[in-house]
C-alpha positions as a printed NumPy array, in Angstrom:
array([[ -8.293,  11.682,  14.938],
       [ -8.07 ,  15.569,  14.873],
       [-10.012,  17.386,  12.031],
       [ -7.031,  17.634,   9.313],
       [ -6.589,  17.169,   5.374],
       [ -4.303,  15.038,   3.25 ],
       [ -3.015,  14.024,   0.44 ],
       [ -2.444,  10.559,  -0.957],
       [ -0.052,   9.778,  -3.583],
       [  2.289,   7.11 ,  -3.689],
       [  5.545,   7.211,  -3.51 ],
       [  6.358,   5.367,  -6.77 ],
       [  4.766,   8.296,  -8.202],
       [  6.933,  11.303,  -7.373],
       [  9.603,  12.607,  -9.84 ],
       [ 12.69 ,  11.139, -10.586],
       [ 15.437,  10.499, -13.039],
       [ 15.807,   6.955, -12.589],
       [ 11.898,   5.786, -13.168],
       [ 10.285,   5.571, -10.011],
       [  9.934,   7.515,  -7.318],
       [ 11.998,   6.932,  -4.103],
       [ 12.306,   8.187,  -0.591],
       [ 15.155,  10.501,  -1.414],
       [ 15.029,  14.075,  -2.166],
       [ 12.19 ,  14.529,  -3.875],
       [  9.882,  12.808,  -1.624],
       [ 11.527,  15.455,   0.83 ],
       [ 10.268,  18.217,  -1.446],
       [  6.484,  16.682,  -1.732],
       [  6.292,  17.042,   2.124],
       [  7.658,  20.199,   2.132],
       [  5.075,  20.858,  -0.967],
       [  2.152,  19.473,   1.911],
       [  3.286,  21.688,   4.849],
       [  3.216,  24.459,   2.779],
       [ -0.369,  23.041,   1.716],
       [ -1.705,  23.163,   5.045],
       [ -1.89 ,  19.59 ,   4.823],
       [ -1.39 ,  16.957,   7.967],
       [ -1.092,  13.529,   6.476],
       [  0.731,  11.965,   3.767],
       [ -1.156,   8.739,   2.262],
       [  0.573,   6.126,   0.647],
       [  0.467,   2.467,  -1.345],
       [  1.756,  -0.202,   0.849],
       [  5.781,  -0.353,   0.579],
       [  6.574,  -4.078,   0.436],
       [  8.535,  -5.556,  -2.538],
       [  6.346,  -5.852,  -5.929],
       [  6.079,  -9.304,  -7.888],
       [  4.126, -10.023, -11.053],
       [  1.875,  -7.312, -11.937],
       [  3.336,  -5.041,  -9.613],
       [  0.728,  -4.752,  -7.179],
       [  1.825,  -3.162,  -4.345],
       [ -0.746,  -5.276,  -2.863],
       [  0.867,  -8.534,  -3.625],
       [  4.157,  -8.448,  -2.04 ],
       [  7.137, -10.793,  -1.53 ],
       [  7.283,  -9.923,   1.746],
       [  4.486,  -7.99 ,   4.465],
       [  7.82 ,  -6.654,   6.475],
       [  9.994,  -6.033,   3.627],
       [ 10.642,  -2.592,   2.052],
       [ 10.324,  -1.939,  -1.727],
       [ 14.125,  -2.139,  -3.406],
       [ 12.843,   0.366,  -5.661],
       [ 12.234,   2.961,  -3.034],
       [ 15.609,   3.053,  -1.848],
       [ 17.234,   6.692,  -2.902],
       [ 19.954,   6.237,  -5.614],
       [ 21.578,   9.605,  -5.056],
       [ 21.619,   8.97 ,  -1.336],
       [ 23.832,   5.604,  -2.308],
       [ 25.889,   8.199,  -4.441],
       [ 26.366,  10.06 ,  -1.463],
       [ 27.771,   7.567,   0.521],
       [ 30.193,   6.711,  -2.031],
       [ 28.574,   3.157,  -2.906],
       [ 28.191,   4.192,  -6.342],
       [ 28.945,   6.834,  -8.655],
       [ 26.316,   9.09 , -10.958],
       [ 27.79 ,   7.485, -14.035],
       [ 27.2  ,   4.214, -12.713],
       [ 23.417,   4.878, -12.204],
       [ 22.762,   6.292, -16.008],
       [ 24.959,   3.545, -17.864],
       [ 21.372,   1.618, -17.135],
       [ 17.881,   2.428, -19.106],
       [ 15.541,   3.388, -16.306],
       [ 12.922,   4.475, -19.148],
       [ 11.928,   7.422, -21.29 ],
       [  9.006,   7.977, -19.883],
       [  8.529,  10.659, -17.051],
       [  4.77 ,  10.071, -16.707],
       [  4.905,   6.505, -16.422],
       [  7.039,   3.824, -14.653],
       [  8.366,   1.213, -17.038],
       [  8.465,  -1.639, -14.576],
       [ 10.166,  -4.084, -16.674],
       [ 13.086,  -1.575, -17.029],
       [ 13.508,  -0.94 , -13.412],
       [ 13.139,  -4.958, -12.813],
       [ 15.861,  -5.125, -15.088],
       [ 18.18 ,  -2.219, -13.553],
       [ 17.602,  -1.505, -10.205],
       [ 19.08 ,  -4.702,  -8.639],
       [ 21.734,  -4.537, -10.666],
       [ 22.97 ,  -1.227,  -9.3  ],
       [ 22.11 ,  -2.478,  -6.046],
       [ 24.41 ,  -4.92 ,  -6.622],
       [ 27.014,  -2.558,  -7.397],
       [ 26.546,  -0.848,  -4.173],
       [ 26.504,  -4.167,  -2.046],
       [ 29.748,  -4.929,  -3.641],
       [ 31.134,  -1.822,  -2.355],
       [ 29.605,  -1.923,   0.76 ],
       [ 31.215,  -5.014,   1.721],
       [ 34.701,  -3.028,   1.751],
       [ 33.863,  -0.994,   4.25 ],
       [ 32.457,  -0.573,   8.292],
       [ 29.622,  -3.782,   8.587],
       [ 28.723,  -2.418,  12.386],
       [ 25.33 ,  -0.535,  11.979],
       [ 24.326,  -3.698,   9.26 ],
       [ 25.567,  -6.567,  11.875],
       [ 23.069,  -4.921,  14.717],
       [ 20.406,  -4.544,  11.913],
       [ 20.185,  -8.249,  10.638],
       [ 20.629,  -9.127,  14.385],
       [ 17.611,  -7.162,  15.738],
       [ 15.525,  -7.74 ,  12.359],
       [ 16.601, -11.972,  12.316],
       [ 12.929, -13.249,  12.939],
       [ 11.694, -11.63 ,   9.451],
       [ 15.071, -10.981,   7.776],
       [ 16.339, -14.31 ,   7.267],
       [ 13.414, -16.253,   5.708],
       [ 13.326, -12.909,   3.413],
       [ 16.641, -13.304,   2.322],
       [ 16.64 , -16.966,   1.787],
       [ 13.462, -16.673,  -0.004],
       [ 13.863, -14.144,  -2.481],
       [ 18.269, -15.384,  -2.967],
       [ 16.865, -19.121,  -3.903],
       [ 14.24 , -17.845,  -5.741],
       [ 16.625, -16.   ,  -8.409],
       [ 18.475, -19.362,  -8.238],
       [ 14.709, -20.527,  -9.676],
       [ 14.246, -17.82 , -12.17 ],
       [ 11.915, -16.147,  -9.997],
       [  8.934, -18.4  , -10.147],
       [  6.858, -19.091,  -7.303],
       [  8.116, -21.002,  -4.094],
       [  5.308, -23.794,  -4.996],
       [  6.866, -24.409,  -8.734],
       [ 10.719, -24.813,  -6.875],
       [ 12.061, -27.801,  -8.248],
       [ 14.086, -28.895,  -5.251],
       [ 11.218, -30.291,  -3.024],
       [ 13.239, -30.333,  -0.075],
       [ 13.627, -26.472,   0.469],
       [ 10.254, -25.923,  -1.223],
       [  9.041, -27.545,   2.149],
       [ 11.818, -26.227,   3.864],
       [ 13.347, -29.34 ,   4.936],
       [ 15.634, -27.791,   7.97 ],
       [ 18.878, -29.786,   6.315],
       [ 17.816, -28.076,   2.825],
       [ 17.92 , -24.578,   4.492],
       [ 21.346, -24.912,   5.767],
       [ 22.767, -26.444,   2.206],
       [ 20.837, -23.466,   0.964],
       [ 22.241, -20.676,   3.069],
       [ 25.46 , -21.866,   2.296],
       [ 25.284, -21.893,  -1.177],
       [ 23.884, -18.739,  -2.049],
       [ 25.815, -16.958,   1.378],
       [ 26.525, -13.775,  -0.694],
       [ 23.44 , -13.6  ,  -2.351],
       [ 21.415, -14.123,   0.97 ],
       [ 23.173, -10.918,   2.421],
       [ 22.829,  -9.012,  -0.219],
       [ 19.123,  -9.355,   0.478],
       [ 20.031,  -8.568,   4.116],
       [ 22.032,  -5.402,   2.72 ],
       [ 18.977,  -3.875,   0.861],
       [ 16.728,  -4.041,   3.396],
       [ 19.385,  -2.658,   5.667],
       [ 18.924,   0.297,   3.211],
       [ 15.489,   0.854,   2.577],
       [ 15.142,   0.654,   6.647],
       [ 17.971,   3.23 ,   7.062],
       [ 16.59 ,   5.269,   4.521],
       [ 12.738,   5.199,   5.448],
       [ 13.624,   5.754,   8.977],
       [ 15.407,   9.797,   7.907],
       [ 12.581,   9.893,   5.624],
       [  9.627,   9.601,   8.145],
       [ 11.677,  11.724,  10.757],
       [ 11.485,  14.312,   7.828],
       [  7.955,  14.443,   7.159],
       [  7.5  ,  13.937,  10.657],
       [  9.131,  16.913,  11.641],
       [  7.021,  19.371,   9.195],
       [  4.097,  17.955,  11.724],
       [  2.988,  16.145,   9.164],
       [  1.641,  12.099,   9.45 ],
       [  2.244,   9.462,   7.251],
       [ -0.815,   7.114,   6.793],
       [  0.506,   3.623,   5.17 ],
       [ -1.474,   0.665,   3.676],
       [ -1.369,  -2.697,   4.644],
       [ -2.796,  -4.94 ,   3.194],
       [ -5.005,  -7.833,   4.989],
       [ -3.7  , -10.59 ,   2.894],
       [ -0.055, -11.662,   2.199],
       [  0.797, -13.067,  -1.411],
       [  0.995, -16.577,  -2.195],
       [  4.631, -16.168,  -3.673],
       [  6.236, -14.492,  -0.569],
       [  8.526, -15.513,   2.073],
       [  5.736, -15.288,   4.504],
       [  3.869, -17.969,   3.168],
       [  6.565, -20.67 ,   2.433],
       [  8.141, -20.2  ,   6.179],
       [  4.985, -19.901,   8.173],
       [  2.548, -22.666,   5.625],
       [  0.977, -23.421,   9.154],
       [ -0.223, -19.971,   9.292],
       [ -3.047, -20.315,   6.443],
       [ -5.149, -22.713,   4.455],
       [ -2.916, -24.988,   2.789],
       [ -2.548, -28.568,   1.674],
       [  0.407, -30.73 ,   2.629],
       [  1.85 , -29.901,  -0.934],
       [  1.862, -25.836,  -0.602],
       [ -1.15 , -25.495,  -2.531],
       [ -3.923, -23.341,  -1.504],
       [ -7.381, -24.986,  -0.309],
       [ -9.229, -21.464,  -1.054],
       [ -7.958, -18.241,  -1.961],
       [ -9.064, -14.837,  -1.366],
       [-11.031, -12.294,  -3.389],
       [-14.485, -10.685,  -3.399],
       [-17.829, -11.703,  -4.902],
       [-19.31 ,  -9.97 ,  -8.05 ],
       [-19.73 ,  -5.887,  -7.43 ],
       [-19.41 ,  -2.561,  -8.356],
       [-15.846,  -3.093,  -9.941],
       [-16.219,  -6.299, -12.136],
       [-19.304,  -8.707, -12.394],
       [-17.442, -11.964, -12.176],
       [-15.757, -10.795,  -8.659],
       [-12.254, -10.442,  -7.686],
       [ -9.993, -13.175,  -7.723],
       [ -6.979, -12.001,  -6.343],
       [ -5.54 , -15.307,  -5.172],
       [ -4.069, -14.719,  -1.854],
       [ -4.22 , -17.584,   0.476],
       [ -6.788, -17.529,   3.092],
       [ -5.871, -17.662,   6.979],
       [ -6.321, -20.719,   9.549],
       [ -8.225, -18.273,  12.014],
       [ -8.347, -21.416,  14.382],
       [ -4.464, -21.657,  14.435],
       [ -3.81 , -18.388,  14.729],
       [ -6.493, -18.276,  17.811],
       [ -4.314, -20.838,  19.457],
       [ -1.276, -19.183,  19.159],
       [ -2.927, -15.876,  20.845],
       [ -2.358, -14.277,  17.322],
       [  1.299, -13.754,  17.53 ],
       [  1.99 , -13.345,  13.54 ],
       [ -0.6  , -10.956,  13.126],
       [  0.66 ,  -8.877,  16.203],
       [  4.522,  -8.635,  15.203],
       [  3.075,  -7.833,  11.716],
       [  0.789,  -4.933,  13.371],
       [  3.256,  -4.03 ,  15.496],
       [  6.164,  -3.69 ,  12.647],
       [  3.627,  -1.475,  10.331],
       [  3.093,   0.865,  13.496],
       [  6.918,   1.336,  13.526],
       [  6.912,   2.436,   9.353],
       [  3.771,   4.7  ,   9.76 ],
       [  1.876,   6.903,  12.   ],
       [ -1.591,   5.723,  11.072],
       [ -2.317,   2.033,   9.409],
       [ -4.934,   1.787,   7.028],
       [ -6.11 ,  -1.976,   7.008],
       [ -7.017,  -3.186,   3.284],
       [-10.401,  -4.822,   2.837],
       [-11.259,  -4.957,   7.069],
       [-14.627,  -6.689,   6.596],
       [-12.176,  -9.88 ,   6.538],
       [-11.948,  -9.711,   9.928],
       [-15.903, -10.11 ,  10.455],
       [-16.439, -12.056,   7.322],
       [-14.62 , -13.35 ,   4.72 ],
       [-15.062, -14.809,   0.668],
       [-13.228, -18.157,   0.691],
       [-13.061, -18.975,  -3.14 ],
       [-11.946, -22.947,  -3.764],
       [ -8.828, -23.449,  -5.615],
       [ -8.71 , -23.816,  -8.777],
       [-10.957, -21.105, -10.274],
       [-11.115, -19.137, -13.265],
       [-13.317, -16.35 , -11.469],
       [-14.993, -15.689,  -8.203],
       [-17.923, -16.219,  -8.583],
       [-18.568, -19.563,  -6.454],
       [-17.123, -18.234,  -3.367],
       [-19.106, -18.264,   0.025],
       [-18.551, -16.032,   3.095],
       [-16.847, -17.422,   6.271],
       [-17.163, -15.894,   9.512],
       [-13.484, -13.722,  10.375],
       [-12.021, -13.73 ,  14.003],
       [-14.317, -10.883,  14.664],
       [-13.606,  -8.072,  17.618],
       [-11.836, -10.389,  19.914],
       [ -9.301,  -9.769,  17.728],
       [ -9.04 ,  -6.637,  18.387],
       [ -9.362,  -6.631,  21.448],
       [ -6.54 ,  -9.154,  22.389],
       [ -4.417,  -6.789,  19.731],
       [ -4.936,  -3.76 ,  21.985],
       [ -4.584,  -5.67 ,  25.245],
       [ -0.538,  -6.628,  23.626],
       [  0.197,  -3.604,  21.875],
       [ -2.084,  -0.867,  23.298],
       [ -3.671,   1.539,  21.033],
       [ -2.428,   1.998,  17.788],
       [ -3.86 ,   4.716,  15.017],
       [ -5.817,   2.467,  12.448],
       [ -8.003,   3.799,   9.536],
       [-10.039,   0.616,   8.255],
       [-10.622,   0.197,   4.602],
       [-14.915,  -0.713,   4.547],
       [-15.966,   0.288,   1.346],
       [-18.213,  -2.161,  -0.67 ],
       [-21.362,  -3.719,   0.645],
       [-21.972,  -4.071,   4.308],
       [-23.333,  -6.995,   6.231],
       [-24.334,  -6.362,  10.039],
       [-21.576,  -8.252,  11.229],
       [-19.127,  -5.49 ,   9.487],
       [-21.063,  -3.003,  10.914],
       [-21.283,  -4.43 ,  13.667],
       [-17.523,  -4.771,  14.064],
       [-16.915,  -1.337,  12.9  ],
       [-18.821,  -0.082,  15.691],
       [-16.908,  -2.376,  17.912],
       [-13.503,  -0.978,  17.322],
       [-14.5  ,   2.39 ,  17.181],
       [-12.202,   2.986,  14.067],
       [-12.644,   5.463,  11.157],
       [-13.758,   4.138,   8.196],
       [-13.478,   4.984,   4.43 ],
       [-16.447,   7.475,   2.327],
       [-15.584,   8.118,  -1.22 ],
       [-17.497,  10.757,  -2.841],
       [-17.213,   9.09 ,  -6.277],
       [-19.894,   6.778,  -4.952],
       [-22.123,   9.198,  -3.556],
       [-23.952,  10.303,  -6.326],
       [-25.792,   7.484,  -8.06 ],
       [-29.176,   9.461,  -8.402],
       [-31.629,   6.104,  -8.427],
       [-31.104,   6.173,  -4.381],
       [-29.825,   7.184,  -1.352],
       [-26.146,   5.738,  -0.203],
       [-24.34 ,   6.156,   3.029],
       [-21.32 ,   8.163,   0.875],
       [-23.732,  11.445,   0.668],
       [-21.606,  13.53 ,   3.196],
       [-24.977,  14.623,   5.267],
       [-24.977,  11.264,   6.655],
       [-21.298,  11.194,   7.836],
       [-20.351,  11.045,  11.331],
       [-16.829,  12.922,  12.506],
       [-15.349,   9.558,  12.797],
       [-14.58 ,   8.951,   9.148],
       [-12.052,  10.288,   6.34 ],
       [-13.763,  11.413,   3.01 ],
       [-12.05 ,  10.65 ,  -0.227],
       [-13.018,  11.988,  -3.63 ],
       [-11.723,   8.94 ,  -5.037],
       [ -9.408,   6.461,  -3.843],
       [ -6.335,   4.232,  -5.737],
       [ -9.074,   1.878,  -7.278],
       [-11.43 ,   4.439,  -8.796],
       [-11.028,   6.349, -11.738],
       [ -9.715,  10.181, -11.103],
       [-12.545,  12.343, -10.568],
       [-12.279,  13.899, -13.932],
       [-12.694,  10.228, -15.463],
       [-15.749,  10.042, -13.696],
       [-17.241,  12.811, -15.002],
       [-16.548,  11.562, -18.505],
       [-18.105,   8.53 , -18.003],
       [-21.273,   8.848, -15.071],
       [-24.63 ,   9.357, -16.363],
       [-25.385,  12.979, -16.918],
       [-28.481,  12.677, -14.283],
       [-26.045,  11.371, -11.359],
       [-23.461,  14.478, -12.908],
       [-26.197,  16.922, -12.715],
       [-27.164,  15.256,  -8.917],
       [-23.723,  15.861,  -7.868],
       [-23.516,  19.656,  -9.135],
       [-26.836,  20.088,  -7.423],
       [-25.981,  18.5  ,  -3.981],
       [-22.795,  20.143,  -3.839],
       [-24.31 ,  23.71 ,  -4.974],
       [-21.295,  24.052,  -7.78 ],
       [-21.349,  27.187,  -9.33 ],
       [-21.059,  27.32 , -13.054],
       [-17.415,  28.176, -12.982],
       [-16.461,  26.118, -10.043],
       [-14.134,  22.962, -11.694],
       [-15.903,  19.313, -11.232],
       [-12.748,  18.559,  -8.859],
       [-12.569,  21.601,  -7.158],
       [-16.364,  21.166,  -6.462],
       [-15.83 ,  17.583,  -4.627],
       [-12.949,  18.571,  -2.728],
       [-14.701,  21.45 ,  -1.246],
       [-17.184,  19.072,  -0.265],
       [-15.13 ,  16.719,   1.152],
       [-13.181,  19.676,   3.307],
       [-16.414,  20.746,   4.594],
       [-17.789,  17.752,   5.159],
       [-18.042,  16.72 ,   9.138],
       [-15.571,  14.055,   8.621],
       [-12.26 ,  14.337,  10.848],
       [-10.016,  13.787,   8.267],
       [-10.029,  15.098,   4.446],
       [ -8.019,  12.962,   2.06 ],
       [ -7.572,  14.069,  -1.595],
       [ -5.523,  11.932,  -4.722],
       [ -3.192,  14.155,  -5.939],
       [ -4.595,  13.245,  -9.665],
       [ -7.66 ,  14.463,  -8.264],
       [ -5.921,  17.937,  -7.073],
       [ -4.769,  18.442, -10.615],
       [ -7.731,  17.703, -11.774],
       [ -6.106,  14.657, -14.406],
       [ -8.574,  12.443, -16.572],
       [ -8.43 ,   8.47 , -16.538],
       [ -4.954,   8.845, -18.14 ],
       [ -4.179,   9.081, -14.469],
       [ -5.805,   6.219, -12.88 ],
       [ -3.687,   4.153, -10.832],
       [ -5.549,   1.197, -10.546],
       [ -8.7  ,  -0.929, -12.59 ],
       [ -9.352,  -3.543, -10.315],
       [ -9.638,  -7.438, -12.049],
       [ -6.657,  -6.49 , -14.445],
       [ -2.987,  -6.918, -15.294],
       [ -0.874,  -4.905, -16.778],
       [ -0.984,  -0.797, -16.811],
       [ -1.837,  -0.114, -13.332],
       [  0.713,   1.588, -10.771],
       [  2.671,   3.043, -13.413],
       [  1.118,   7.45 , -12.797],
       [  3.855,   9.763, -12.155],
       [  3.602,  13.366, -11.286],
       [  5.278,  16.069, -12.918],
       [  7.145,  18.395, -10.31 ],
       [  6.124,  21.279, -12.041],
       [  2.647,  21.048, -11.206],
       [  3.13 ,  21.906,  -7.593],
       [  2.807,  25.684,  -8.233],
       [  2.561,  28.289,  -4.983],
       [ -0.785,  29.052,  -6.4  ],
       [ -2.048,  25.48 ,  -6.097],
       [ -0.359,  25.433,  -2.741],
       [ -2.272,  28.551,  -1.363],
       [ -5.896,  27.201,  -2.519],
       [ -5.22 ,  24.722,  -0.96 ],
       [ -4.087,  26.246,   2.373],
       [ -6.942,  28.536,   2.355],
       [ -9.504,  25.651,   1.688],
       [ -7.838,  24.023,   4.755],
       [ -7.858,  27.417,   6.617],
       [-12.451,  27.97 ,   5.811],
       [-12.826,  24.558,   6.767],
       [-11.133,  24.445,   9.819],
       [ -9.011,  21.413,   9.137],
       [ -5.773,  23.703,  10.105],
       [ -6.554,  23.8  ,  14.313],
       [ -4.416,  22.023,  16.463]])
């Protein structure tokens, strides 16, 4: 990638009168601000429909877009809603945080009103969308309709065994029985993708690339697992044999138990990885650059026997390694990918990173453990990497400053040659920009110098995550000028 700078901000964090950020006017305003600030990349979090816990890394579908991101004002402009209808619902009263319960209770009722009005109009574009996306859309829409009819419980708990196990007659029966609901979920995806294409074209038109995030695993509670059980390590009744996670580490003494089903890589190899390549192709249509989360699992993945209370007793199992990526390039051509290679890297992961040539990630918050030299220190970078002050899983820089050891803070200030009057967050941003890394990306919270209250996620915890929202008034001309000047001085505005 060309030398550049960018900002990490979840779309959900954008300002909005309806409780959560969308891909409407405020998204375009933020893209304008990035352009003004000398930024070339907008990194976002996954945009799939979220399930229990509201994590964008646990989605009901690997293809579907998040209904929360659909811009309601745009639907008003199309005559599918009125402002009065929208404002009659409760979207929450705290502009600084997303209230997911209220969003969930209101958003789908409003979209249902839009759908009922849409049914009275021209259906040509909708019909075309359904035809072009039938490979995934049919399964997703039926899954959501059936799930809704069973009070949103996971498919493994559906009381009708025949539809749970996708008996062919049962599938046809539920498609007839829930036809209007199935079409509603298809309509929601039609509107998401219609708006996304417009949003992406606007952002790209400013010379800014969207760096999207693709979780390596799919959720157990998803249309993907329900419709394609053969792809995963599952028993005949649908229960997982083993699940995903990672061993005890920096984030958690008992590891992280994610609970996602693990892939049956032997089966996938026998089918020339067709399902995976279609997934990556779909991501490359959404994003200009795709960040593959937990990339190390392609080298070796952590397998935790199911059921388990924590991730302590897992084992590492060999993944598909370089063969997967050689076949992928043969099938899809060159795709811009960033590999999330954080954590303790074993030789097989290092080898795979070298073989693929993908840029990895460097996080400055990990660099200043005064007790050891480590690869996150900027003088050890090569050009082929992306440097961050922190990620969505880290505390903000200013939050880190509150809890870090005094000797680590002292080391960071000394290493970064921070003058006494330089705010700590700007010292780290400066060092990231001045580093050799081709790409420097900074979370919006760090640019604003916000504390732990603005942290996006605490791994291994449920509730209170993914809620932070941006105050639009914080995006000042002075801040834009400061970022642009820093981009210019560090050679990140050159074409």
